N, C-alpha and C positions, 0 to 999 in steps of 0.2 A: 333605419331598417335595411336600406340598400347596402350601406357600408358593412353592417353586421353580417348580412347574407353573403356578400362577396368574401369577407374574411373567413366565414365558416366553410364556404365551398373551397377556398384556397387551402385551408388547413386540411380539409378532408382529401383534396386531390394530392397533396404532398405526402400525406401519411398512408393513404390507401392505394395509391398507384403502385403496382408491383415494380421494383427496381429492375427485374429481369436481368439482362446482361449489361446494364448501363455502366457498371463499374468494372467490366472485364478489362478495360484499358485504363488503368489509373493514371498513367503518365499523361495521356491525352486529356483526361478529365481535369487533372490538376493544372495543366498548362492553360486550358481554356478558362478554368475558374480564375486563375491568376490574371490572365489578360483581360477578362471581363471586369474583374474588380478594379484593376488599374485603369481601364478605360472609363469606368464609372466615376472615378475621381475627377476626370477631366470633362465635367458636365457643362451644359449651357443652359442658362435660365430661360424658360419659355416666357412669353408675354402674359404670364399669369402671376405676376410678382406678389400679389396679395395672397395667392394660394401656395406659393413656393414650389411650383412644378418645374422639373428640369428634364433635360434630354442629354444622352451621352452616346458614345460609339459602342457601348457594351452590347448593343443588339447584334452587331455583326458576329461577335464571338458566341452569343447565345444561339444565333441561327446556325452557326457552324456546328455547335453541339447538337442541335436538332437533327442535322444531316448526318452527323457522325455517330452519336451515342444514343439517341432516343429520348423518350419523354422525361423519364425521372431525372436523368443527369441534367437535362435542359432546365427543368424546374429548379433544381438546386442551384445551378450556375446563375440562372436569371434572378432568383431570389437573392443570392449573395451579392451580385453586382448592384441590384436595386437597393439593398440595405446599405451598401457602401455609398452609393450615390445619394441616399437619403441623409447619411450621417457625416459625410466628408464635407467640411466647410459649411457654408450657409450663414446667413445673417441672423436668423432667428430660429425658433423651435416651433414646429407644428404640434398640434395635439397628437397624442399617441395613436388615436384611432386613424388619423390620416396616413401615418407611416405604415401601420398594419394593413390598411386598405391597399396602399400602393404595392406592398409585398404580395398580398393575396391576389390582387388583380393580375399581376405579372405571372404568378404561378398558374392561374386559370388560363391565361392567354397562351403560355408555353405549352400546357397540356393539350389545349384545343388545336393549336397549330400543328403540334407533333402528330396528333391523330389524323388530321387532314392529310398531312404528308404521307403517313403510312397507309391510310385507306385508299389513296390514289396510286398506291404501288411504289412509293418512294423507298429505295433501299437505304439501310444504315451503312454508311461507307466503311466503318470500322469492322463490320461483320461481313458485308457482301461487296465485292469489288464493283465499282461504278463504271459502267461502260456506255454512258449516255442514257437518255431516256428518263432522267430524273428531273429535267427542267420544268415540266408541267407541274408535277407534285410540289416542287420547290417554290414555284411562283404562287401556287394556290396557298401554300403554307405561309409564305411571306405576306400575302394579302390578308389572310385570316388573322395573322399575328397583329398587323397594323390596325385592322378594323376593330377587332375585339378589344385590344388594349386601349386604343383611343376612345372607343365607345364607353368603356367602363369609367375611364378618367373623366371624360366629358360629362357623363351622366352624374357622377358624384359632384363635380364642380357646379353643374346646372342646378341640381337639387339643393346644394348648399347656398348658392347665390340667388336662386329663384329665377334664373334666366333660362330661356328655351334651349333645348339640347342642340338644335340645328345651329343656333347663333353661336353657342360656345364652340361647337365643332368648327364652323367656318372661320370664326374670328381667331381662334387660338390653337386649334389642334391640326387642321388640315395641312399647315405648313410643314409638319413633321414627316409628311409622306415621302419627300425626296430622300431624307436620311434613311428611312426604312428600305427604300428601293436600292440605294447605294450599298447599305449594309448587307442586305440579302444577296445582292449580286456579288459583292466581295467574298462573302462566305461561300456561296456556290462555286465561284471561280477558284477559291482556295482549295475546296474539296476536290474539284476536278484536277487541279495541278498536283495535288498530293497523290491522286490515283494514277496520274501519268508520270509519277516519280520526278516531278519538277518542283521539289520543295523549295529550291533556292529562289524560285520566282514568286513564292507566296508573299515574301516581304514587300514586293512591289505593290501589292494590293493596299498597303498602308497609305499609299499616295492619295487615291481617290477618297479614302476614309478621312484622311487628314484634311483634304481640301473641302469636303462637305462640312466637316466639323468647323473648320476655320471660317467658312462662309457664314454659317449660322452664328458663330461667335461674334464676328465683326458686325453682322447685321443687328443682333440683339443688343450689343454693347454701344452702338454708335450714339445713342441718346445720353449716355451717362458714362463716358469712358473714364474720366478721372475718378468718379466715385467708385466705379467698379474696380479700378486698380487698388484704391485704398482698401476697399472691402476685401479684395483677394489677399492682400498682404496681411490684413488683420486676421482673416480666417486662417491663413497659413500659420501665423504665430499661435493662435488659440488652439488650433488642431494639434500642433506640435507639443504645446504645453500639456494639453489634455491627454494626448497619447502617452507622453512620458509619465505623467502623473498616474494614469491608470495602470501602466506597466509596473510602476513601483507598488501601487495598491495591490496588484495581483501577486507580486513577490512577497508582500507582507501577509498575504492570505487573510486580509480583513474583509469586511462586507463590501460588496461591489459599489454600493451607493455612498460609502464613507466620504470620499473626497467631495462629491457633489453636495452632500448635506453640509459638510464643514464649510464649503465655499459659500453656499446660500446663507447659512447662519452668520458667517463672518462678515460678508458684504452687507447684510441687513443691519447688523450691529454697528458697523463702521458708518453707514449712512445715518443711523439714528443718533450716533454720538458726534455728528457734525463734521466728519472728515470730508475733505475736498473730493471732487470726482476722480482726480488722478490718484489720490491716496486710496480711495475705495477700490479702484481698479487694481492698485498694488496689493491690497489685502486679498482681493478676489484671486489674483494670480498666485500670491504666496500660499493661499489655502490649497490651491491645486498642487503646488510643488513643495509643500512644507516637509514632506517625508522623503524627498529625493535623496537625501544623504544616507538613507537606509540601504542604498546600494553597497555601502561599505560595511554593512553589518552582516555577519554570517546568518544563513537561513535557520540554523538550529537554535540560534539565540532569539530571532524574531518569532519563531513558532514554538518556543519552549513552553510546555503546559504547566509551568510552576515558577516559583520565584527565581530570579537571576542571582547568580553568585556575584561576589564583588568584582571579580575579573570580567564577567559577562556584562555587568552593568557599566563598568568603565568603558567597555567596547561599544555599548549602545550609546553612550554619551557623546560619541564623536559625530553622530549623524547630523546635528544642526550645523556644525562648522563645515562639514564636508558639503552639505547641501548649499550653504551660503557661498562657498568657494566655487561651486559649479555654476550657480546662477549669476555670480558676479561677472562672468564673462559674456553674459547675454545683455545687450544694450536696451533693457526695458526703459520706456520713457517715464516710469514711476518707480518708487522704491519697493523692491521685492526682497533683495538679499538680506537687509537688516531685519526684516520680519522673520525670515526663515532662521537666521542665526540666533535670534533671541526668543523664539517661541517656547523654549523650555526654561526660561528664567522665571524665578519666583518673586512675588511682590515683597517677601521678607528677605530677599537676597541669598537664599539657600539653593538657588537653581544652578543651571549650567548652560553654556560653557564659561561665562565670564563672571558669574556671581553678581549681576546687576540687581538693583532693588528699586521699588517704587516707580517714580516717573522717569528714572534713568532708562527703563525699558520702553522701547517705542510703543505707541498706543496700538498700532496694528498687531504687534507681537503679543500684547496683553489680551487683545480681543481673540486672536487665534488660539492662545493658550487656554482660555476659558471654554471656547467652543470645542476645541479638540478634546479637552478633558471631559466635557459633558457627553460628547458623541462616543468617546471611548467607553464610558460607563454604560451607555445604552446599547452598545454593539456587542455581538458575540465574538469573542476572541479565543485563541487557543488556550490562553491562561486564565480566563474567567468567563462566567456566564453573563448574558446581558441583564442589566438592571432596569426595572420599570422607570419611566421618565420622572415620576414624582419623587421616587427615592433618590434617583441620580441628582435631581435638582437640589434636594436637601444636602447631599454630600458637597455639591458645588458651593452652596451657601455657607457651609461650615468652613470652606477653604477661603472665603472672602477675608482679605486682610492678612492671610498667611501665604498661600500659593498664588492666589488670584487677586486682581485689582477689584476692590469693593464696588467701584462705579460700574465696571464692566459686568460684574455679577448681577448688580441691581438691574441693569438694562436687559441682561439676558433673561432674568426672571420675569420682567415686565413684558418683554416682547416675544416670549417663547411661543405662545399660541400663533401669533402672526408668522413667526419664522418657520414653524412647522407647516403651516398652510402653504407658505412660499416654497418650501422644500418639496411638498407633495405635488406642486404644480410643475416641477421641473420635468420636462419630457424630452423626447428625442427630436432632432431636427426633421422637419419639413416633409410635405407630401411630394413624392417623386413617381416617376413612371417605373422605376426598377427597385427591387428589394432583395433580401437575403433568404436563406434557408428557414423553413417554418419553425425550427426549434428556437429561433431568435424571437418568435412572436410571444411565446410564454415568458421568455426572459424579459422582453421589453415591458411587460406589465409591471415588473418590479423595478423599472428604471435601471436595468443593467447597463453596463458600459458599452460604448460603441465597439464594433469589431470584437464582440465577446469571445468568439472562438479563438482569436489571437491571444487575448489576455487570459482566457481560460487555459490555453496551452502554456503560457508563462507560469500561471499558478500551478499547473500540473507538474511542470518541470521542477519547480522549487519544492513542491510536496514530495516528489520522487526523491530528491536529495535528502530531505528531512526524514522520510521514511527509511531510507537506507542508513541514515545516521542513527535512527532509533533502533534499528535491527542490530547495528554494530554495538550500540550501547547495551542492548539486552543480552547479547551473547556473552558479555563478560560478567553477568550477574549470577550465573549458576554454573556449577561444575558438572552436574549430571547430564547425561545425554537427553533423557526425557524432559527434564526441566528446561534445558536449553532450547529444545525444539518447540516446547509449548510456548515459550516467549517469542521465538522466531515466527511461529505460525500466527500468533496474535497480531504481530506487526506486518507480516507478509500480506495480509488481506488488504492493506492500504495500497499495495502495489499491484498485486496480481489477484484477480477474482478466482475463487475456487470453492468447490463443494467439499472437497477432502484434501488433506495434506498428509504426506507420509514420508518417513525417513527409512531407507534401507541401508544396512551396514554390511560391508563385505567381510565374510568369514573365510580366511585363507585355508583352514583345515578342510572344509567341505567345498571350497571353491564355489560359494553361493552367496547370494545377498538375502539377508533376513530382515524383515520389517521390525524395527525397534520402537517406532512411534507412529501413531496415526490419530487423526482427529477429523471429525466431520462425518459425512455420509459413508456408510459401510466401513466405519473405522475398525469395528471388531473383526470383520473379515480380513481387512488389510493387515491387521496385526498378526494374523496367523500365517501369512505368506512367507515362503522361502523359495527363491527362484535361483536356479543354477546360472552360473556366469555364462553369458551368451544366449540365455533363453529369456523369453518374454521381453517386456519393455525395459525393466531394470537391468536384466542381464545383457541386453544389447547395448544400452548406454554405458554400463560398466565396462564391457569389453572394448567398445570403440571409443569411450570417453568423449562422446559427442551428444548433444541434447536431442531429444525428440519432441516435436510439436504436434499437437492434436492427434496423437496416436490412440489406439483402441485399448482402453483399460482392461477389457476382458482378456487380453493376451497374457497379462500377469496371472490372472486366475487360472487360465488354461495351463500355463507353464508350471504352476504350483499344484496342479491337479485338484484345485478347489472347486467343488461342485456349486451349481446355482448361478442365477443371473445377477447382474448388477445394474443399478440405475445410472452409473457413471458412464458418460459417453465420450469424453475427450480427456487426454492426459498430456501433461507437459513434464518432462523428466530431464534433469540436468545431473551430470556427474559431480561427485565430490572428490577432488584430487588434492593431495597434500604432499609436497616435496616429490612430485612425480608418481606417487603411489595412490592407487584407488582406495578411498575410504568407504565409499558407498554412493548412493544416489539420493537426490531430493526430488520428490514428485508431488505435483498438484493435479487434482482431478476435478472435472466439472460435469454436471448432469446434462449440460447442453453440448451437442456435437459442434466441433470446430470453434470452440469458444476462445481459444488462445491465439495470440498474434505474435509476430516477431518481436514486438516491443515487450510483451510478457516474457518471451524467451530471454531477451537481453537482460531484463531486470532479475529474473530468477537466476540467470547465470552469475550476475553480480552478487546476489545473495549467497549462491553456492560457493563462490570464491571466498567470501568472508566466512561462511559457515564451516568450510572444510577444516581449517586449522583449529577452530574452536571445538568442533566435534571430535577431531583427533585427540585434542587435549582432554576432552571429557571421557573418551574411551580409555585413555591412559590413566586418568584419575580413577575411573570405575574399576579398571583392572588392578590398580595399586590398592584401592580400597578392598577389593576382594582378596588380594594377596595378604593384606594386613589382617584380615579376619579369617584366613584359611590356613590350615596346616599343610605345608607343601608335601609332606610325605604321604599322608593318608587322604588328603582332600577333605577332611572333616573341618568343621569350624574350630577355631583355636580359643585360647583362654579369653582373649579380648572380646571376642564375639559372645562367649558364654556369659561374661559379666553383664554386658549390655542386655542380652536376652533375659537373663535371670532377674535383673532389676525390674524389667518391664513385666515379666510374668508374676513376680511376687507382688508387685503393686496391683496388678489386675486381680490376683487371687484374694488380696486383702479387700479390694473393693467389692468383689462378688462373694466374699466369704466362702471361698473354695480352697482346695488343697493343691500343693505342688510337691512332687517327690524328686529327690536327687539320688541317683545311684552312682557311687564311686567304684570303679573297677581297676584292679591291678593284675597284670599278667604274671602268673606264677613261674618262677625260675627263668625269667627272661635273660638275666645276666649270663646264665650258663649257656643259653643258646648263642648269645653273642660271642662268648669266650670259646665255645666249642666249635661253632660252625662259621663264625665271622659275622660282621655287622650287616652285610648284604642279606644274609638269611634272616637276621633279626628284623631288618626293615620289612622284609617280605611277610614275616609273621605279624608285624604291626598292621600292615595293609590288609591282611586276611581278617584279622580280628575287627578292624574298622569296618570292613565290608559286612561282616556278620552283624555287628551292632547296628549299623545303619539300616540294614534290611529287617532287623528284628523289632523296630519301633514304628510308631505311627508317623504319618507324613508331617504332622505339625509338632512332633516332639523333636528334640535335637540330641545328637551325640557329639561330644567334644573330646579331642585329644588334649588332656589336661597337662601332662608333663611326662616325658619318657615313655614308660609303658603303662601309664595311668590314663583312664578314660572316665568321663562324666556323662551320664545320661540324665536329661531333664524331662520329666513326665508331667505335663500339665493336667490338672484335674484328677490326679491319682492319689489315693490314700495309701496307708501302710499295707493293706492286703494286696491291692493291685501292684504296688511296688515290689513286694516280696515275690509275687507270682512272676512278674517280669524278670526279676533277678534270677530266679531258677531257670526260666526259659533261656535267657541269654547265656547263663553259665553252661547249660547243656549244649547250646548251639556252638559255643566255643570249643567244648570238648569234642564235638562231632566234626570239627574241621579236619579234613584229611591233609595234614601238613607234611610235605616231603622235604626233608633237609638235604638229602642226597638221592641220587637215583636209586630207587628201591628201598630207601631207608625212611620210614615214617616215624613221626614223633607226635605224641598226644599233648595238645596244649591244655593248660588249666588256668583258671582265673579265680580271684577272690573278690567278693562284692560286699559293699555296705551301703545302706540307704538311710536317708533322713526325710521327714515329712514336714512341710510347712502347713500350719503354724505350730504343730505339736512339739517339734524338736527344735524350734527356734524361728525367729522372724527375720533375721538377717542372713544373707547368703553365706557370710563368713561362718556363722554358727552352724548352719546346715552342712556346709562342706566339712567343717571340723568333726561334726558328729558322724557323718557318713564315712569319713576317712577312718575315724577311730573304729567304727563297726567293721569296716573292711579289713583292718589289721586283726580284729578279733576273728573274723571269718578265715583269714589266712592262717592264723595260729591253729584254729580248729581243724582246718583241712590238713595241715602238716601233721597234727597229732593223729588224725585218722589214718593218714598214709603211713606213719611210722609205727602205729600200734602193732601190726603183725611182726615186724622185725624185732621190737622190744620184747614181745612175748617169747620169741625163740631164743634171743640172746640179749639179756638186759644190758650187757656192757658194750654192745655193738654201737658203732657210730651211726647216727641217723642219716639215712640217704636223702638226697633232694628229690624233687619231683622228677628230675631227669637222671636219676642214679643209674638207670639201665641204659642210658645212651653212652656208648663208648666214646672216650675222648679221642680227638684227632692227634696223630703224632705232631711233634713240634714243627716239623718241616711243612706238613700240610697246613697247619694253622698260619704259619708265616706266609705261605702261598695265598 
C-alpha cells in the first residue's frame, strides 16, 4: 500500500504540476538532463545489496536544475537520471514495483524540495539574476531533499524487510548525507559562478564531486574488489549487447519485448535440451543479437506491409551473414557468431545462407530458429497481424521436419507454458534512489526497453524514412492532382499531425493561389479559397518561397473574403517550387494552437520538395487532357469528349429507360464567308455561334464542335418534342447574332438542324448521328428552297443565289490582303 501510494502521488505530481516556464531554456535543460543521466550511470551500490539500492552524483545536477529551472524540469531530470541509474548495469533485476517506486519517490522529493526553496524566497537563476541571499533557501531545500528521499526509501525497505525504520536509516541510509551536502554545495557554487560570469570555473566543482564519489566507491567495494571488477565487466558487456540489440529492434519496428521474449524462450529451451552453461549463455547472447545484420537491410524492406519481391528477399537474406561477421570480432567466451549465422537455415536444407540441413546446423541456431519463428507469428508486424498462440503453435508443429528441428519443436510445445511464465517475470533492474520521466512508468508495465526514449527516437527516425519513402511511392501512382494529393495526405499523417490538409496552385493569369484539394476539418470552405499572391498565408509563402510555422489560418479566409469563423488554430505552409518556378503551396492545419514544430516544418518541406515535381507533372497532364478533349478555336468539347460522354449518357438512359436527343447543326454558307472575308472572319463566326449554342442549353447538356462548321448538341432526358423546340430556339438565336464582317457591314448568319432521339431513332451513337445528319441536310435543302422560291417565281431561269448572295464580294486584292 505504501509503495502504491507513493507511485500514485509521484505520477500525479509529474502530470499535474504546471510546467510554467521550466522549459524556456531548452539548452540548459538538455545539458543538465544529459549530465544527470551520465552521472547516474556511475553509481555506487549502497550496503543494501539484497535490495539493490544505489547512489550516484546525479543529485548535484538535479539540485542545479532546482536552482535554475524550477520544479517541473527538476522532476523530469531527476526521474530520468533515476531511471538510468536503475537500468544501467546491475547484477540482477528487481520487481517492477520497486523500480517504479524509486522513480515516484524521487519525483515527490524533487517537487517538495523545489517548493521549499521557492517558498523561502529562493530565485530561479535562469529567470532572476542571483545576487546573494539564496543560500538559506538552498540549504533548506537540500536538507528537505535528503530527508524526504531517504525517508521514503528507508520506509519501503523497512516495511519490506520487517525492520524498524530508525535501524534501516542509521545502518544504511545516513551515510548518504555527505554526498547530498557535497552535491548541493557544488550545485549552489556552480550557479553562483555562472551568475558571476565565471563559467570556466564551474568545471573545477567536478573535483569535490569526484572525490566524494570515489571515497564512497572505495569504501563500499573494499570487501569484494575482485568480484566487483568481474561484475562490472560483465555488466558492461551485457549492457552493450542489450543496447545494440534494442537499437536494432527499434530499427526493425517490431514489438519492444521481442528480443527479451526470444532470449528467455531460447535460453529455457537450451537448458532443457542439456546444453552446457557456456553454450546456454551463447544462445542467450545470440538471441539478443540475432538480428544485428538487419543494419544492412534498407528500412523500406524491413517495414514493407506486403510480400517482398525476389530482389528484396535476396537483400534480406544477407542479414545473418552480416550479423555473424560483426559479432565475429567480439571475443565472447562462448559461441555466438555460428548461431547468428545459421539461425535462418532449415532442417530440410532449403534455408540460407549456406543451405545446411539436419544436425549440420548448430543446436543453438535450431533452437533460435524455432523460437524466433514462433515469436514472429505471435507478434504484430508491418506485414502481418499477430496470431493467437495456439494457432501459431500449430503452424510451428506443421513445420517440424521441414523448416524446424522436430526435437526442438517437441520441446517448445512441451515447455511453452513454463517459458511464457518465465517471460512474464522478466522485469527491469533494481530499486534505486533515482528514476526517469513519468511517461516511462506506463511503458515499464509492458516491459518496454531500457532508455525507451532513446530507442523510441531510433524507431521514429526509421519510421520517418519509411513514411517519406511511402509518400514518394504514392506520388507515382496517379496522374491527377486531386488523386495525387489524396494519396500524399493519407501518408503525410504518419509524419505531421493535422486536422486539415490543402493544396493551393498558382494561377499566373490572375496572379493568385487557388485551392485545388482539401481534406479534413473545414475542407469544403478551404476548397473555395482563392488568395492573391502576397496576401494571406498562402500568398506570403508563395511570394517569399519560405515556410510559415504556426501561423493563423483565419488569415487565408480574410484574404479570400470568406465569411465565418474556423475551428482551425494553427497552420504550417510550405512552398511548392519546381525548376525555380512557383507551383503552389502545401498547407496543413490543426485545431490546436501552436501544434507544429520545426521538425514538422522540416518534414513537410521534404514532402513539398518531392511533391512539387509530381504536382507539376499532374498539372501538365491535366492540361494536356483538357486540351485533348477541347476544341482550341471555340473552347467547346471536341469529338473525342463527345463520344465518351455520349456512350455514358446512352448507357444511363438505357438503364433508366429515358431518352437522349442529338442535335446536329451546320452553319449555312460558311464557305462563302471564308472565301469572301477571310478565315479570320470565319473563325470569329464559329466562336460566336459556339457562344450562342453554349448559352442556349442547360448546364448539364453539352455542345460539341463536331467538324468544320458542324456542331452537335446532346440533350439528356429530352424527347422529340423538346428537341424540336430547342432546335427552333437555337436556330433563331443564331439568326439574331449581330455579326459584323467589316466596320459597318453586317451579315445575317443562318443554320440548318437535324435531330435524332434515343432509343426511337437508334440505340448506337453512330446510328443517331447518321440519322440526325441526314435530317440536317434535309433541313438545309428546305431552307434553301424557301430562300430561292421568290427568285424562281420572278425568273424561273435565274441562277439560285446562296444565303450570302447579297454580300458583295471583295476585290481580289482585298481578299489577298
